[in-house]
C-alpha positions as CSV (number, residue, x, y, z in Angstrom):
1,M,15.4,-20.6,23.3
2,P,17.1,-23.9,24.2
3,T,18.7,-25.8,21.3
4,A,16.2,-28.7,21.6
5,T,13.3,-26.3,21.3
6,K,15.0,-24.6,18.3
7,D,15.4,-28.0,16.6
8,I,11.7,-28.7,17.2
9,Q,10.8,-25.2,15.9
10,K,12.8,-25.8,12.7
11,K,11.1,-29.2,12.2
12,I,7.6,-27.6,12.7
13,D,8.5,-24.7,10.4
14,A,9.7,-27.2,7.7
15,L,6.5,-29.3,8.0
16,R,4.3,-26.2,7.8
17,D,6.1,-25.0,4.7
18,K,5.8,-28.4,3.1
19,I,2.1,-28.7,3.9
20,R,1.5,-25.1,2.5
21,Q,3.3,-26.0,-0.7
22,H,1.1,-29.1,-1.1
23,E,-2.1,-27.2,-0.2
24,Y,-1.2,-24.6,-2.9
25,R,-0.6,-27.3,-5.5
26,Y,-3.8,-29.1,-4.6
27,Y,-6.2,-26.2,-4.1
28,V,-4.9,-23.5,-6.4
29,L,-3.0,-25.3,-9.2
30,D,-5.1,-28.4,-9.1
31,D,-1.9,-30.4,-9.6
32,P,-1.1,-32.4,-6.4
33,E,2.3,-34.1,-6.1
34,I,1.3,-36.5,-3.3
35,S,-1.7,-38.6,-2.4
36,D,-4.3,-37.5,0.1
37,A,-3.0,-40.2,2.5
38,E,0.5,-38.9,2.3
39,F,-0.7,-35.3,2.9
40,D,-2.8,-36.5,5.9
41,K,0.4,-38.1,7.3
42,L,2.3,-34.8,7.1
43,M,-0.6,-33.1,8.8
44,E,-0.7,-35.7,11.6
45,Q,3.0,-35.2,12.2
46,L,2.5,-31.5,12.6
47,K,-0.5,-32.0,14.8
48,H,1.5,-34.4,17.0
49,L,4.4,-32.0,17.3
50,E,2.1,-29.0,18.1
51,A,0.3,-31.1,20.7
52,E,3.6,-31.9,22.4
53,H,4.7,-28.2,22.1
54,P,1.5,-26.1,22.3
55,D,3.6,-23.0,22.9
56,L,4.9,-23.3,19.3
57,I,1.4,-23.2,17.7
58,T,0.8,-20.2,15.6
59,P,-2.5,-18.8,14.3
60,D,-1.4,-19.3,10.7
61,S,-0.4,-23.0,11.2
62,P,-2.1,-25.3,8.7
63,T,-3.5,-27.2,11.8
64,Q,-5.5,-24.1,12.8
65,R,-7.7,-23.9,9.7
66,V,-9.8,-26.1,7.4
67,G,-10.2,-26.0,3.6
68,G,-8.1,-23.7,1.4
69,K,-7.3,-20.0,1.5
70,P,-9.9,-17.9,-0.3
71,R,-8.7,-16.9,-3.7
72,E,-8.4,-13.4,-5.0
73,G,-11.2,-12.0,-7.2
74,F,-14.2,-13.0,-5.1
75,L,-15.9,-11.0,-2.3
76,K,-14.8,-12.4,1.1
77,V,-17.7,-13.3,3.4
78,R,-17.5,-14.3,7.1
79,H,-19.4,-17.5,8.0
80,S,-22.2,-17.1,10.6
81,S,-20.4,-19.9,12.5
82,P,-17.2,-21.6,11.6
83,M,-17.5,-24.2,8.9
84,L,-15.5,-27.1,10.3
85,S,-14.3,-30.3,8.8
86,L,-14.1,-33.9,10.1
87,D,-10.7,-35.5,10.6
88,N,-9.7,-38.7,8.8
89,T,-9.2,-42.0,10.5
90,Y,-7.1,-44.8,9.2
91,S,-7.5,-47.6,11.7
92,E,-10.3,-49.4,13.6
93,V,-8.7,-48.1,16.9
94,E,-9.2,-44.5,15.7
95,L,-12.7,-45.2,14.5
96,R,-13.7,-46.8,17.8
97,A,-12.2,-43.8,19.7
98,W,-14.3,-41.4,17.5
99,E,-17.4,-43.5,18.2
100,R,-16.7,-43.4,22.0
101,R,-16.4,-39.6,21.8
102,V,-19.8,-39.4,19.9
103,H,-21.5,-41.5,22.6
104,E,-19.9,-39.4,25.4
105,L,-20.8,-36.1,23.9
106,S,-24.3,-37.0,22.9
107,G,-25.0,-38.9,26.1
108,R,-26.7,-41.7,24.0
109,K,-25.8,-45.2,23.1
110,D,-28.5,-45.8,20.5
111,I,-27.0,-43.8,17.7
112,E,-27.6,-44.9,14.1
113,Y,-25.1,-44.0,11.3
114,V,-25.5,-43.5,7.6
115,C,-22.2,-44.2,5.7
116,E,-21.4,-42.9,2.3
117,L,-18.4,-43.1,0.0
118,K,-16.1,-40.1,0.4
119,L,-16.7,-37.7,-2.4
120,D,-14.3,-34.8,-2.9
121,G,-16.3,-31.8,-3.9
122,M,-16.4,-28.2,-2.7
123,S,-17.9,-27.4,0.7
124,M,-20.6,-24.8,0.4
125,A,-22.9,-22.9,2.7
126,L,-26.2,-21.7,1.1
127,R,-28.0,-18.9,3.0
128,Y,-31.7,-18.5,2.5
129,A,-33.5,-15.4,3.6
130,G,-37.3,-15.3,3.4
131,A,-37.1,-18.7,1.7
132,Q,-35.0,-17.2,-1.2
133,L,-31.4,-18.1,-1.9
134,E,-29.5,-15.1,-0.6
135,R,-25.8,-16.2,-0.8
136,G,-23.6,-19.1,-1.7
137,I,-20.3,-19.2,0.2
138,T,-17.3,-21.6,-0.1
139,R,-15.7,-22.9,3.0
140,G,-12.5,-21.0,2.5
141,D,-10.5,-21.2,5.6
142,G,-13.4,-22.1,7.8
143,N,-14.1,-18.6,9.1
144,V,-14.1,-16.6,5.8
145,G,-15.2,-18.0,2.4
146,E,-15.8,-16.6,-1.0
147,D,-19.2,-15.3,-2.3
148,V,-19.9,-17.5,-5.3
149,T,-23.7,-16.8,-5.4
150,S,-23.7,-16.1,-9.1
151,N,-22.0,-19.4,-9.8
152,V,-24.3,-21.3,-7.4
153,R,-27.4,-19.9,-9.2
154,T,-26.4,-21.8,-12.3
155,V,-26.5,-25.2,-10.6
156,R,-29.9,-26.7,-11.5
157,S,-30.1,-28.9,-8.4
158,V,-29.8,-25.9,-6.0
159,P,-33.2,-24.4,-5.4
160,L,-33.3,-20.6,-5.8
161,S,-36.4,-20.5,-3.5
162,I,-38.2,-22.8,-1.1
163,S,-42.0,-22.9,-0.7
164,K,-42.8,-20.7,2.3
165,E,-45.9,-22.7,2.9
166,R,-44.0,-26.0,3.0
167,L,-41.4,-24.5,5.4
168,K,-44.2,-23.1,7.7
169,K,-46.1,-26.4,7.6
170,A,-42.9,-28.3,8.6
171,G,-42.3,-25.7,11.4
172,L,-39.1,-24.5,9.8
173,P,-37.9,-20.9,9.7
174,L,-37.8,-18.9,6.5
175,D,-34.2,-17.8,7.2
176,F,-31.8,-20.7,7.3
177,E,-28.5,-22.0,6.1
178,V,-27.8,-25.4,4.4
179,R,-24.2,-26.7,4.5
180,G,-22.9,-29.5,2.4
181,E,-20.7,-30.7,-0.4
182,L,-21.2,-29.4,-4.0
183,L,-20.4,-32.2,-6.5
184,M,-20.3,-32.5,-10.2
185,P,-21.7,-35.7,-11.7
């Protein structure tokens, strides 16, 4: 490996280690050392280096997953489809570039948006089978989450069942999944 590539590899490895350390402090210890904006800058640096050197991307790089690593003690469950996350933007230029991509991908110009304050909760997938809550799964790494069904059942605002008649009347299936953010007031 050429010296320049070795230097880039060392820089990437150091960034990955630093990001993992901050993820651990944030997701596991609930004791972050840096702000979300500072963390996002580290992640952007890593994404930039990996984009310039795609041959140095590894499957375990923090850029290759979303959310946190599933913790021990809960049953691991694979998501029916990956549970992805949106990237942050910090400038009008980035926001306009995102909007341009939305228009291009949708093929529409008449898109309406609903904007909300960013709330930091826990991403959750709720699976219903036969209109009954079957399973609650955390985002985990985006592909595999934790089965927290027994915990979800204690949240009063999460319906344990949905009226089959109402679903049929609305033309909706009895088996479905709802994804969103679980928040505490």
